[in-house]
C-alpha positions as CSV (number, residue, x, y, z in Angstrom):
1,X,85.8,19.6,-28.2
2,X,89.0,18.5,-29.9
3,X,91.2,21.2,-31.6
4,X,93.7,20.1,-34.2
5,X,96.2,22.7,-35.3
6,X,98.5,22.3,-38.3
7,X,100.9,24.7,-39.9
8,X,102.1,25.0,-43.5
9,X,105.4,26.8,-44.1
10,X,105.5,28.0,-40.5
11,X,106.3,26.8,-36.9
12,X,103.6,27.0,-34.3
13,X,104.4,27.3,-30.6
14,X,102.6,25.5,-27.8
15,X,101.5,28.9,-26.5
16,X,99.8,29.7,-29.8
17,X,98.1,26.3,-29.9
18,X,96.8,26.9,-26.3
19,X,95.5,30.3,-27.4
20,X,93.7,28.8,-30.4
21,X,92.0,26.1,-28.2
22,X,90.9,28.8,-25.7
23,X,89.5,31.0,-28.5
24,X,87.7,28.2,-30.2
25,X,86.2,27.0,-26.9
26,X,84.0,30.2,-27.0
27,X,82.3,28.9,-30.1
28,X,80.5,26.2,-28.1
29,X,78.0,28.8,-26.8
30,X,76.8,29.2,-30.5
31,X,76.8,25.5,-31.3
32,X,77.1,23.0,-28.5
33,X,77.3,20.1,-30.9
34,X,80.8,20.9,-32.1
35,X,83.1,17.8,-31.7
36,X,86.3,18.8,-33.5
37,X,87.8,21.9,-35.1
38,X,90.6,21.6,-37.7
39,X,92.8,24.7,-37.8
40,X,95.1,25.2,-40.7
41,X,97.7,28.0,-40.5
42,X,99.5,28.9,-43.7
43,X,102.4,31.4,-44.1
44,X,102.3,33.3,-47.4
45,X,105.8,33.1,-48.9
46,X,105.2,35.8,-51.5
47,X,106.5,39.1,-50.0
48,X,104.0,41.1,-52.1
49,X,101.2,39.6,-50.0
50,X,102.6,41.1,-46.7
51,X,99.1,42.4,-45.6
52,X,97.8,38.8,-45.9
53,X,101.0,37.1,-44.6
54,X,99.1,34.5,-42.6
55,X,96.0,32.7,-43.6
56,X,93.9,30.6,-41.2
57,X,91.2,28.2,-42.2
58,X,88.8,26.8,-39.6
59,X,86.7,23.7,-40.2
60,X,84.3,22.7,-37.4
61,X,82.8,19.2,-37.4
62,X,79.7,18.5,-35.4
63,X,76.6,16.3,-35.3
64,X,75.2,18.9,-37.8
65,X,76.7,20.4,-41.0
66,X,80.3,21.1,-41.4
67,X,81.1,24.8,-40.8
68,X,84.1,26.6,-42.4
69,X,85.6,30.1,-42.1
70,X,88.9,31.5,-43.2
71,X,90.7,34.8,-42.9
72,X,94.1,36.4,-43.6
73,X,96.0,39.1,-41.8
74,X,99.6,40.4,-41.2
75,X,100.1,37.9,-38.2
76,X,98.7,34.8,-36.7
77,X,96.7,36.4,-33.9
78,X,95.0,38.9,-36.2
79,X,94.1,36.1,-38.7
80,X,92.8,33.9,-35.9
81,X,90.6,36.7,-34.4
82,X,89.1,37.4,-37.9
83,X,88.4,33.7,-38.6
84,X,86.8,33.0,-35.2
85,X,84.6,36.1,-35.5
86,X,83.6,35.1,-39.0
87,X,82.7,31.6,-37.9
88,X,80.7,32.9,-34.8
89,X,78.8,35.2,-37.1
90,X,78.0,32.4,-39.5
91,X,76.7,30.3,-36.6
92,X,74.5,33.1,-35.3
93,X,73.0,33.7,-38.8
94,X,72.3,30.0,-39.3
95,X,70.7,29.8,-35.9
96,X,68.6,32.9,-36.5
97,X,67.5,31.5,-39.8
98,X,66.6,28.2,-38.2
99,X,64.5,29.9,-35.6
100,X,62.7,32.0,-38.2
101,X,61.9,29.0,-40.2
102,X,60.6,27.2,-37.2
103,X,58.4,30.1,-36.2
104,X,57.0,30.3,-39.7
105,X,56.0,26.7,-39.6
106,X,54.3,27.3,-36.2
107,X,52.4,30.2,-37.6
108,X,51.2,28.2,-40.5
109,X,50.4,25.2,-38.4
110,X,53.2,23.1,-40.1
111,X,55.5,21.5,-37.7
112,X,58.8,19.9,-38.8
113,X,58.7,16.1,-39.3
114,X,61.1,13.6,-37.8
115,X,62.8,13.2,-41.2
116,X,63.5,16.9,-41.4
117,X,64.8,17.0,-37.8
118,X,67.1,14.1,-38.5
119,X,68.3,15.6,-41.7
120,X,69.3,18.9,-39.8
121,X,71.2,16.9,-37.2
122,X,73.1,14.4,-39.5
123,X,74.9,16.2,-42.3
124,X,78.6,15.7,-41.7
125,X,80.2,16.0,-45.1
126,X,83.7,14.6,-45.5
127,X,86.1,16.5,-47.7
128,X,89.3,15.4,-49.6
129,X,91.8,17.8,-51.3
130,X,92.4,16.3,-54.7
131,X,94.9,18.9,-56.0
132,X,96.6,22.0,-54.5
133,X,99.1,24.2,-56.2
134,X,100.6,27.6,-55.2
135,X,101.4,29.9,-58.0
136,X,103.7,32.9,-57.6
137,X,103.9,36.0,-59.9
138,X,100.9,37.3,-61.8
139,X,99.0,34.1,-61.7
140,X,96.2,33.2,-59.2
141,X,97.7,32.8,-55.7
142,X,96.0,29.4,-55.0
143,X,94.3,26.9,-57.2
144,X,92.3,24.2,-55.4
145,X,90.0,21.4,-56.4
146,X,87.8,19.8,-53.8
147,X,85.4,16.9,-53.9
148,X,82.6,16.6,-51.3
149,X,80.2,13.7,-50.6
150,X,76.7,14.8,-51.3
151,X,73.2,13.5,-50.4
152,X,69.9,14.9,-51.7
153,X,68.5,17.8,-49.6
154,X,65.7,20.3,-49.7
155,X,66.2,23.9,-50.8
156,X,65.7,25.0,-47.2
157,X,68.4,22.7,-46.0
158,X,70.7,24.0,-48.8
159,X,70.1,27.6,-47.7
160,X,71.0,26.6,-44.1
161,X,74.2,24.9,-45.2
162,X,75.1,28.0,-47.3
163,X,74.8,30.2,-44.2
164,X,77.1,27.8,-42.2
165,X,79.9,27.7,-44.7
166,X,79.7,31.5,-45.1
167,X,79.6,31.4,-48.9
168,X,77.4,33.3,-51.4
169,X,76.5,30.1,-53.1
170,X,76.0,26.4,-52.3
171,X,76.0,23.4,-54.7
172,X,73.6,20.6,-53.8
173,X,71.4,17.7,-55.2
174,X,67.8,18.7,-55.0
175,X,65.8,16.1,-53.1
176,X,62.6,16.5,-55.2
177,X,64.1,16.5,-58.7
178,X,67.4,14.6,-58.0
179,X,69.1,17.3,-60.1
180,X,72.4,19.1,-59.3
181,X,71.5,22.7,-58.3
182,X,73.1,25.9,-56.9
183,X,71.5,28.3,-54.6
184,X,73.1,31.7,-54.4
185,X,72.7,35.0,-52.6
186,X,71.3,37.9,-54.6
187,X,71.3,41.6,-53.6
188,X,69.6,42.2,-50.2
189,X,68.1,39.1,-48.7
190,X,66.9,37.4,-51.9
191,X,68.1,34.1,-53.1
192,X,68.3,32.5,-56.6
193,X,68.5,28.8,-57.7
194,X,70.0,27.3,-60.8
195,X,69.4,23.6,-61.6
196,X,70.9,21.3,-64.2
197,X,68.8,19.0,-66.4
198,X,71.0,15.9,-66.8
199,X,68.8,14.6,-69.6
200,X,69.2,17.7,-71.6
201,X,65.4,18.1,-72.0
202,X,65.2,21.5,-70.3
């Protein structure tokens, strides 16, 4: 597994880079398909954000979906521990959900097709940062715009992806209707779905 560490507004020692590689190596027990992890360490220059002085964002690329986690703390080590723990928890939840879905199919006599298995294995979504601006003062700390490549997927796949990125919502293109849709987490373990009708016919 390759580990790429970059720093923004801060210097990173070789000792810290080695520590990051050692920490991230433990993630392979949750997902052995990980090929590369991008680690971005950013130092907050606003003194009023001292409790969140360092932010670390992890992006793991594998034969399956892209997995992201981020965390902030007073120092690099604390932020790294939080981010790695968060990513490990996301992997465990996604794997648990995958196992439950498979068991449900077995209990109903419905086995996954080759197409579904291939879709679960091949979903590396490239990302490109279009704009990034840091605002100081009373404005929002960070404004970011991201564009992701998308391919149609089922609702079940979208829920799986949402667990991996650790968000409470996930934007996707519905495979059956070809409409943009958002799946989101409700209270408890319920989910909701909002879809857009591009023809405006409702």
